[in-house]
C-alpha positions as CSV (number, residue, x, y, z in Angstrom):
1,M,-45.9,-5.4,28.4
2,L,-44.9,-8.2,30.9
3,A,-42.0,-7.8,33.1
4,R,-38.8,-9.8,32.5
5,A,-38.6,-13.0,34.7
6,I,-36.0,-15.5,36.1
7,M,-37.0,-18.5,38.1
8,L,-34.8,-20.2,40.9
9,Q,-35.4,-24.0,41.2
10,G,-33.6,-26.2,43.6
11,T,-31.9,-29.5,43.6
12,S,-33.9,-30.4,46.6
13,S,-36.0,-28.9,49.3
14,D,-34.4,-26.6,51.9
15,V,-31.5,-25.4,49.5
16,G,-32.2,-21.9,50.4
17,K,-34.3,-20.7,47.4
18,S,-36.6,-18.7,49.4
19,L,-33.9,-16.7,51.3
20,L,-32.1,-16.1,47.9
21,V,-35.2,-14.8,46.2
22,T,-35.7,-12.6,49.3
23,G,-32.2,-11.3,49.0
24,L,-32.6,-10.6,45.2
25,A,-35.8,-8.9,45.7
26,R,-34.2,-6.4,48.1
27,T,-31.2,-6.1,45.9
28,F,-33.0,-5.2,42.8
29,A,-35.5,-3.1,44.6
30,N,-32.5,-1.2,45.6
31,R,-31.5,-0.8,42.1
32,G,-34.9,1.0,41.5
33,L,-36.6,-1.9,39.8
34,R,-40.2,-2.8,40.5
35,V,-39.9,-6.3,41.7
36,K,-42.8,-9.0,42.3
37,P,-42.0,-12.2,43.7
38,F,-43.9,-15.4,42.8
39,K,-44.1,-19.0,43.7
40,P,-46.7,-21.0,41.6
41,Q,-47.1,-23.6,44.2
42,N,-46.0,-23.7,47.9
43,M,-46.6,-26.1,50.9
44,S,-46.7,-24.4,54.2
45,N,-48.7,-24.2,57.4
46,N,-47.0,-20.7,57.9
47,A,-49.2,-18.4,56.0
48,A,-49.7,-14.6,55.7
49,V,-52.7,-12.3,55.2
50,T,-52.6,-10.3,52.2
51,A,-53.6,-6.8,51.2
52,D,-56.2,-8.1,48.9
53,G,-57.9,-10.3,51.6
54,G,-56.4,-13.7,51.1
55,E,-53.6,-15.8,52.3
56,I,-50.1,-16.8,50.9
57,G,-46.9,-18.7,52.1
58,R,-45.3,-16.7,54.8
59,A,-42.0,-16.7,52.5
60,Q,-43.7,-14.8,49.7
61,A,-45.0,-12.3,52.2
62,L,-41.4,-11.8,53.3
63,Q,-40.2,-11.5,49.7
64,A,-42.9,-8.8,49.0
65,R,-41.6,-7.0,52.0
66,A,-38.0,-7.2,50.7
67,A,-39.1,-6.0,47.2
68,R,-41.2,-3.0,49.2
69,V,-44.5,-4.0,47.8
70,R,-47.7,-5.1,49.3
71,P,-48.2,-9.0,49.4
72,S,-50.9,-10.2,47.1
73,V,-52.7,-13.6,46.6
74,H,-51.3,-13.7,43.2
75,M,-47.7,-14.1,44.6
76,N,-48.6,-17.6,45.6
77,P,-51.7,-18.8,43.7
78,V,-51.7,-22.2,45.0
79,L,-50.8,-22.9,48.7
80,L,-51.1,-26.4,50.2
81,K,-51.6,-26.6,54.0
82,P,-50.9,-30.2,55.2
83,Q,-53.6,-31.5,57.7
84,S,-52.4,-35.1,57.9
85,E,-49.5,-37.1,56.5
86,T,-51.2,-37.7,53.3
87,G,-53.7,-34.8,52.8
88,S,-53.7,-31.0,52.6
89,Q,-56.0,-28.0,52.4
90,V,-55.8,-26.5,48.9
91,V,-55.8,-22.7,48.7
92,V,-56.1,-21.1,45.2
93,Q,-55.6,-17.4,44.7
94,G,-56.0,-16.9,48.5
95,R,-59.2,-18.9,49.1
96,V,-59.7,-22.5,50.1
97,V,-61.3,-24.6,47.6
98,G,-61.1,-28.0,49.3
99,N,-58.9,-30.7,50.9
100,A,-57.0,-33.3,48.9
101,K,-54.8,-36.3,49.4
102,G,-51.6,-36.6,47.6
103,R,-52.9,-38.6,44.7
104,E,-56.1,-36.5,44.4
105,Y,-53.9,-33.4,44.3
106,Q,-51.9,-34.9,41.6
107,A,-54.9,-35.1,39.5
108,M,-56.0,-31.6,40.3
109,K,-52.8,-30.0,39.3
110,P,-53.3,-29.6,35.5
111,G,-56.5,-27.7,36.1
112,L,-54.7,-25.3,38.4
113,L,-52.2,-24.2,35.7
114,G,-54.8,-21.6,34.4
115,A,-55.0,-19.8,37.9
116,V,-51.2,-20.0,38.2
117,L,-50.6,-18.3,34.8
118,E,-53.3,-15.8,35.4
119,S,-51.8,-14.7,38.6
120,F,-48.3,-14.4,37.0
121,S,-49.6,-12.5,34.3
122,H,-51.5,-10.2,36.6
123,L,-48.3,-9.4,38.6
124,A,-46.0,-9.3,35.5
125,R,-48.0,-6.3,34.0
126,E,-47.2,-4.3,37.2
127,A,-43.6,-5.0,37.5
128,D,-40.1,-4.7,35.9
129,L,-38.8,-7.9,37.1
130,M,-40.6,-11.2,38.3
131,L,-38.5,-13.3,40.6
132,V,-40.0,-16.8,40.6
133,E,-39.2,-19.6,43.0
134,G,-39.8,-23.3,42.5
135,A,-40.8,-25.9,45.0
136,G,-39.1,-28.9,46.2
137,S,-36.8,-30.5,43.7
138,A,-36.4,-29.9,40.0
139,S,-35.2,-33.4,39.5
140,E,-38.5,-35.2,40.9
141,V,-39.1,-36.6,37.4
142,N,-41.8,-38.9,39.0
143,L,-43.9,-35.7,39.6
144,R,-43.2,-34.1,36.3
145,A,-46.5,-35.0,34.5
146,G,-48.9,-32.1,35.3
147,D,-46.1,-30.2,37.2
148,I,-47.1,-26.5,38.0
149,A,-44.2,-25.8,40.6
150,N,-41.0,-26.2,38.5
151,M,-40.4,-27.2,34.9
152,G,-43.9,-27.4,34.1
153,F,-44.4,-23.7,34.9
154,A,-41.1,-22.6,33.4
155,R,-42.0,-24.2,30.2
156,A,-45.6,-22.9,30.1
157,A,-44.3,-19.4,30.7
158,S,-41.1,-19.7,28.9
159,V,-39.1,-18.4,32.1
160,P,-35.4,-19.0,32.1
161,V,-34.1,-21.0,35.2
162,V,-31.3,-21.0,37.5
163,L,-30.6,-24.1,39.6
164,V,-29.5,-23.8,43.2
165,G,-27.7,-26.5,45.0
166,D,-26.7,-26.6,48.8
167,I,-23.1,-27.6,49.4
168,D,-23.7,-27.6,53.1
169,R,-25.4,-31.0,53.0
170,G,-22.8,-32.5,50.7
171,G,-22.8,-33.9,47.3
172,V,-23.7,-30.8,45.5
173,I,-21.6,-31.6,42.2
174,A,-23.5,-34.9,42.0
175,S,-26.9,-33.1,42.8
176,L,-26.4,-30.4,39.9
177,V,-25.0,-32.7,37.5
178,G,-27.4,-35.4,38.4
179,T,-30.3,-33.1,37.8
180,K,-29.2,-32.4,34.2
181,A,-28.8,-36.3,33.8
182,V,-32.4,-37.2,35.0
183,I,-34.7,-34.4,33.7
184,A,-35.9,-34.2,30.1
185,A,-33.6,-32.6,27.5
186,E,-36.2,-29.9,27.0
187,D,-36.4,-29.1,30.6
188,A,-32.6,-28.9,30.9
189,A,-32.6,-26.5,28.1
190,M,-34.6,-24.0,30.2
191,I,-31.8,-23.9,32.7
192,A,-29.4,-21.1,32.1
193,G,-27.1,-21.0,35.0
194,F,-26.4,-22.3,38.5
195,I,-25.8,-21.1,42.1
196,V,-24.0,-23.1,44.9
197,N,-25.5,-22.0,48.1
198,K,-24.5,-22.3,51.9
199,F,-20.8,-22.5,51.5
200,R,-18.4,-22.5,54.4
201,G,-14.7,-21.9,54.5
202,D,-12.3,-20.8,51.7
203,P,-14.1,-20.2,48.4
204,S,-10.8,-20.8,46.4
205,L,-11.0,-24.4,47.5
206,F,-14.3,-25.0,45.6
207,S,-13.2,-23.0,42.3
208,D,-12.6,-26.4,40.5
209,G,-16.0,-27.7,41.6
210,M,-17.7,-24.9,40.2
211,A,-15.9,-25.5,36.9
212,T,-16.6,-29.1,37.0
213,I,-20.2,-28.3,37.3
214,A,-20.2,-25.9,34.5
215,R,-18.1,-28.5,32.2
216,H,-20.7,-31.2,32.7
217,T,-24.0,-29.1,32.4
218,G,-22.9,-26.3,30.0
219,W,-24.7,-23.9,32.5
220,Q,-23.2,-20.6,33.7
221,P,-21.8,-20.4,37.3
222,L,-23.6,-17.4,38.6
223,G,-22.3,-17.4,42.4
224,L,-20.8,-19.5,45.4
225,V,-22.8,-18.0,48.2
226,P,-21.4,-18.4,51.8
227,L,-24.0,-19.3,54.4
228,F,-25.6,-16.2,55.5
229,D,-25.4,-16.2,59.3
230,L,-28.3,-14.0,60.1
231,A,-31.0,-15.8,58.4
232,H,-32.3,-17.0,61.7
233,R,-33.4,-13.3,62.4
234,L,-36.0,-13.6,59.4
235,P,-39.2,-15.6,59.6
236,A,-38.8,-19.1,58.5
237,E,-40.9,-20.6,55.8
238,D,-42.0,-24.0,57.3
239,S,-41.3,-26.6,60.2
240,L,-37.8,-27.2,58.8
241,G,-37.0,-23.9,60.1
242,L,-38.0,-24.4,63.7
243,P,-35.3,-23.4,66.0
244,I,-33.5,-26.6,67.4
245,G,-32.3,-26.2,70.9
246,H,-33.1,-26.7,74.5
247,H,-33.4,-24.5,77.8
248,R,-29.8,-24.1,79.1
249,G,-31.2,-23.9,82.7
250,G,-29.7,-21.6,85.4
251,S,-29.6,-18.4,83.3
252,N,-31.3,-15.3,84.3
253,R,-33.2,-15.2,81.0
254,S,-37.0,-15.8,81.1
255,L,-37.8,-19.2,79.7
256,I,-40.9,-19.4,77.2
257,A,-41.7,-22.8,75.9
258,V,-43.9,-23.3,72.7
259,L,-45.5,-26.6,72.1
260,A,-44.5,-27.8,68.7
261,Y,-47.4,-30.4,68.0
262,P,-47.3,-32.2,64.5
263,R,-49.6,-29.6,62.7
264,I,-48.1,-26.5,64.2
265,S,-48.9,-23.3,62.1
266,N,-47.7,-19.7,62.0
267,F,-44.9,-20.3,64.4
268,D,-43.1,-17.3,63.4
269,D,-45.7,-15.4,65.8
270,F,-42.9,-16.2,68.3
271,D,-39.9,-14.9,66.3
272,P,-39.8,-11.5,68.2
273,L,-39.7,-13.5,71.5
274,R,-37.1,-15.7,70.2
275,L,-34.7,-12.6,69.4
276,E,-35.3,-10.9,72.7
277,P,-32.0,-10.8,74.4
278,G,-33.6,-11.5,77.9
279,V,-35.7,-14.5,76.6
280,D,-34.9,-18.1,76.4
281,L,-37.5,-19.5,73.8
282,V,-37.6,-23.1,73.2
283,F,-40.0,-25.1,70.8
284,L,-40.8,-28.4,72.6
285,R,-41.3,-31.5,70.4
286,P,-43.5,-34.2,71.5
287,G,-41.9,-36.4,74.1
288,E,-40.2,-33.3,75.7
289,P,-41.6,-32.2,79.2
290,I,-42.6,-28.7,79.9
291,P,-39.9,-27.2,82.0
292,G,-40.9,-26.3,85.5
293,D,-39.2,-23.0,85.4
294,A,-41.2,-21.8,82.3
295,A,-42.6,-18.3,82.7
296,L,-45.0,-18.7,79.9
297,V,-46.1,-21.8,78.1
298,V,-47.7,-21.1,74.5
299,L,-50.1,-23.3,72.6
300,P,-49.7,-21.9,69.0
301,G,-51.8,-22.2,65.9
302,S,-52.7,-25.6,64.4
303,K,-53.8,-26.7,61.0
304,A,-55.6,-29.4,62.5
305,T,-56.8,-28.6,66.1
306,I,-58.5,-31.6,67.3
307,A,-55.8,-33.9,66.0
308,D,-53.0,-31.8,67.5
309,L,-55.1,-31.8,70.9
310,A,-55.0,-35.7,70.7
311,A,-51.3,-35.3,70.0
312,L,-50.8,-32.9,73.0
313,R,-52.6,-35.6,75.1
314,E,-50.6,-38.6,73.9
315,T,-47.3,-36.8,74.8
316,G,-48.5,-36.0,78.4
317,W,-48.6,-32.1,77.9
318,D,-52.0,-31.9,79.2
319,T,-50.8,-33.1,82.6
320,D,-47.7,-30.8,82.4
321,L,-49.9,-27.8,81.6
322,K,-52.1,-28.3,84.5
323,A,-49.2,-28.5,86.9
324,H,-47.8,-25.4,85.3
325,A,-50.9,-23.7,86.0
326,R,-51.0,-24.8,89.5
327,R,-47.5,-23.4,90.1
328,G,-48.8,-20.0,88.9
329,G,-47.3,-20.1,85.5
330,H,-48.6,-18.1,82.5
331,V,-50.3,-19.8,79.6
332,L,-51.2,-18.3,76.2
333,G,-53.2,-20.0,73.3
334,V,-53.2,-18.5,69.9
335,C,-55.9,-19.5,67.5
336,G,-56.1,-23.3,67.4
337,G,-54.1,-23.2,70.8
338,Y,-56.8,-20.8,72.3
339,Q,-59.5,-23.3,71.0
340,M,-57.6,-26.0,72.9
341,L,-57.6,-24.2,76.1
342,G,-61.4,-24.3,76.2
343,T,-63.9,-26.9,77.6
344,K,-65.1,-28.3,74.1
345,I,-64.3,-28.3,70.4
346,S,-66.8,-29.1,67.8
347,D,-66.3,-29.8,64.1
348,P,-69.8,-30.7,63.0
349,G,-68.9,-30.3,59.2
350,G,-65.6,-32.1,59.3
351,L,-63.8,-29.0,58.2
352,E,-60.4,-30.2,59.7
353,G,-61.0,-33.9,59.9
354,P,-63.7,-36.4,60.9
355,A,-66.9,-34.7,62.1
356,G,-67.5,-34.7,66.0
357,S,-66.8,-33.2,69.1
358,V,-64.0,-33.4,71.8
359,A,-63.3,-32.2,75.3
360,G,-60.7,-29.4,75.5
361,L,-58.1,-29.0,78.2
362,G,-60.6,-27.1,80.4
363,L,-58.2,-24.2,81.4
364,L,-60.7,-21.6,79.9
365,D,-64.3,-21.4,80.2
366,V,-64.9,-21.1,76.5
367,E,-66.3,-23.5,73.8
368,T,-65.5,-23.4,70.1
369,V,-67.6,-24.7,67.1
370,L,-65.4,-24.9,63.8
371,E,-67.9,-23.6,61.1
372,G,-68.4,-20.5,58.9
373,D,-66.1,-18.8,56.5
374,K,-62.4,-18.3,57.2
375,M,-61.6,-15.1,58.9
376,L,-58.6,-13.5,56.8
377,V,-58.0,-9.8,58.0
378,D,-55.3,-7.4,59.3
379,I,-56.4,-5.9,62.7
380,F,-55.2,-3.3,65.2
381,G,-56.1,-2.6,68.8
382,K,-54.8,-2.5,72.3
383,S,-54.8,-4.8,75.2
384,A,-58.0,-4.9,77.2
385,D,-56.8,-2.4,79.8
386,G,-55.8,0.1,77.2
387,T,-52.2,0.2,77.9
388,A,-50.5,-1.8,75.0
389,P,-51.3,-1.4,71.3
390,F,-50.9,-4.1,68.9
391,K,-51.2,-5.0,65.2
392,G,-51.6,-8.4,63.9
393,Y,-54.0,-10.6,61.8
394,E,-56.7,-13.3,62.1
395,M,-56.6,-16.4,60.0
396,H,-59.2,-19.0,61.4
397,V,-62.3,-20.9,61.1
398,G,-64.6,-21.1,64.1
399,R,-66.5,-19.2,66.8
400,T,-65.4,-19.2,70.5
401,T,-68.0,-18.2,73.2
402,G,-68.3,-18.6,76.8
403,A,-68.1,-17.1,80.3
404,A,-64.5,-16.3,80.0
405,C,-64.9,-14.0,77.0
406,A,-66.5,-11.5,79.5
407,R,-62.8,-10.9,80.4
408,P,-61.3,-10.1,77.2
409,L,-57.5,-10.2,76.4
410,L,-57.6,-7.5,73.6
411,R,-59.7,-4.7,72.3
412,F,-60.0,-4.1,68.5
413,A,-59.8,-0.5,67.2
414,D,-63.5,-0.7,66.2
415,G,-64.4,-1.5,70.0
416,R,-65.0,-5.3,69.6
417,N,-63.6,-7.4,72.4
418,E,-61.3,-10.5,71.5
419,G,-60.1,-13.4,73.3
420,A,-60.7,-14.6,77.0
421,V,-58.8,-14.6,80.3
422,D,-59.4,-16.7,83.3
423,G,-60.1,-15.5,86.8
424,S,-56.4,-15.7,87.9
425,G,-55.4,-13.6,84.8
426,R,-52.7,-15.9,84.0
427,I,-54.4,-18.1,81.4
428,A,-55.4,-16.3,78.3
429,G,-56.2,-17.1,74.5
430,C,-57.0,-15.1,71.4
431,Y,-57.2,-15.4,67.5
432,V,-54.7,-12.7,66.8
433,H,-51.5,-13.7,65.1
434,G,-48.3,-11.6,65.1
435,L,-49.2,-10.1,68.5
436,F,-45.7,-10.1,69.5
437,S,-44.2,-8.2,66.5
438,D,-45.4,-5.1,68.0
439,D,-42.7,-3.7,70.4
440,R,-45.3,-2.2,72.7
441,Q,-47.4,-5.2,73.2
442,R,-44.4,-7.6,73.6
443,D,-43.0,-5.2,76.2
444,H,-46.4,-5.4,77.9
445,W,-46.2,-9.2,78.1
446,L,-42.5,-9.3,79.2
447,R,-43.1,-6.8,82.0
448,R,-46.3,-8.6,83.1
449,M,-45.0,-12.2,83.4
450,A,-41.2,-11.8,83.8
451,S,-40.8,-8.2,85.3
452,Q,-38.4,-7.2,82.5
453,P,-38.7,-4.7,79.7
454,S,-38.3,-5.5,75.9
455,A,-35.0,-4.8,74.5
456,L,-35.8,-5.3,70.8
457,A,-37.1,-3.2,68.0
458,Y,-38.3,-6.0,65.9
459,E,-39.5,-4.6,62.7
460,S,-36.3,-2.4,62.5
461,D,-34.3,-5.6,63.1
462,V,-36.0,-7.3,60.1
463,E,-35.4,-4.3,57.9
464,A,-31.7,-4.1,58.8
465,T,-31.3,-7.8,58.2
466,L,-32.9,-7.6,54.7
467,D,-30.5,-5.0,53.8
468,R,-27.5,-7.0,55.1
469,L,-29.0,-10.0,53.1
470,A,-29.0,-7.7,49.9
471,D,-25.4,-6.9,50.5
472,H,-24.4,-10.5,50.9
473,I,-26.2,-11.4,47.7
474,E,-24.6,-8.4,45.8
475,R,-21.1,-9.8,47.0
476,H,-21.4,-13.4,46.0
477,I,-23.9,-13.4,43.0
478,D,-23.5,-11.9,39.5
479,C,-26.7,-9.9,39.9
480,T,-26.1,-8.1,36.6
481,R,-25.6,-11.2,34.6
482,L,-28.7,-12.7,36.3
483,L,-30.8,-9.7,35.2
484,E,-29.3,-10.2,31.7
485,L,-30.6,-13.7,31.7
486,A,-34.2,-12.8,32.6
487,R,-36.5,-12.4,29.8
488,T,-40.0,-11.6,28.9
489,P,-42.3,-14.7,29.4
490,D,-44.1,-16.1,26.5
491,L,-47.3,-17.3,28.3
492,K,-48.5,-20.6,26.7
493,E,-49.8,-24.0,27.8
494,P,-47.0,-26.6,28.3
495,P,-46.5,-29.4,25.6
């Protein structure tokens, strides 16, 4: 028996679908239902390792946590990881199958529907409720042919849809009513209700607006949801969620700067530092200089390491980094950032772009060769001195070797060494994502570079925020009616 299912689609990107599905997952899990999140197709360089040894979008991993289930590759069977303005790495059921430019991927999509429906069916046999999230906009009729992310999936699986509009950006009445006007009648018939999200102010002032939308569309109004003020305490899905802000200067908080190069990945690694009361974390965009008073500069992961290294040099950050190191500042490279810190990066097979080799920043005596299978694994261990435990995950291609590896940064639970540290002890790199999520490891870093302890219980904070999100959802969405609208899917190929 397959679980009942309901799908949330949006009038555009960034209307808050992911957050709503996260909140609904915790809400219905709290009601005792076995809930599984599902997103047929996602595009994000923020990814998570799954219990079954693959990778999915970070948002689906958070939704699984909200539902109190382990993440699975089937929760996001198609993941696109952008490597350039026009091309992406294509991950199917957790494994890389190749690279494709936009038009090439459009031709691939019909062939991916089988994997999408297979994954959906796999999860639906083990759940009471499937919460499905669409991608982008339901009104992109120019991409409707071969669609697997929105109405193409909804009709193939016969899953009813709730359409979400964002009032914060304006024009929500037109965006919801206009969606019905431009999509095919057969697609519009799949939509059972609508939600208006990110509302600010007096809700009574929009009661006529809700009625207008319902009158013009025939869809049921299911909720007017106020902006959830604590959303910033949860991991963001993609670079649209990168915090905007600059170092205020003159505070007694420790400044940590993260270089946000164009293909930055897994930037949620630094959420725990961002939430620390005594830390001022800034993501620097190209063109913004590295502040001279930074305690730590971080080179994060990258989906295209050699291309992002070139971008780093173009913006002058290489000069800033060397000046920072001369002043005695700390530098940490994570994954792709670790590779950049070395003396050389080679990509003989063209895994991330044109084949070739480039000189690294030369701040660590290591070299990297991008080759071999992608490493996707959860890991545990301690800092190399044995004082601070950590848990995290590896998600990378490549081997890094060199003299600096004789001074490892970390030691895995199985005794293997990981990462490298320079002779000063202030410049380091490793492949471990999620390092700062462990309160003990984060406290170790803060005491070492800023002489201050951690004041945050990160995992507990995430759980408390998910519970508050569920309370928020319960107050503003008719969850009982939403559950009534969900129905058992009828899996079939689309017309």
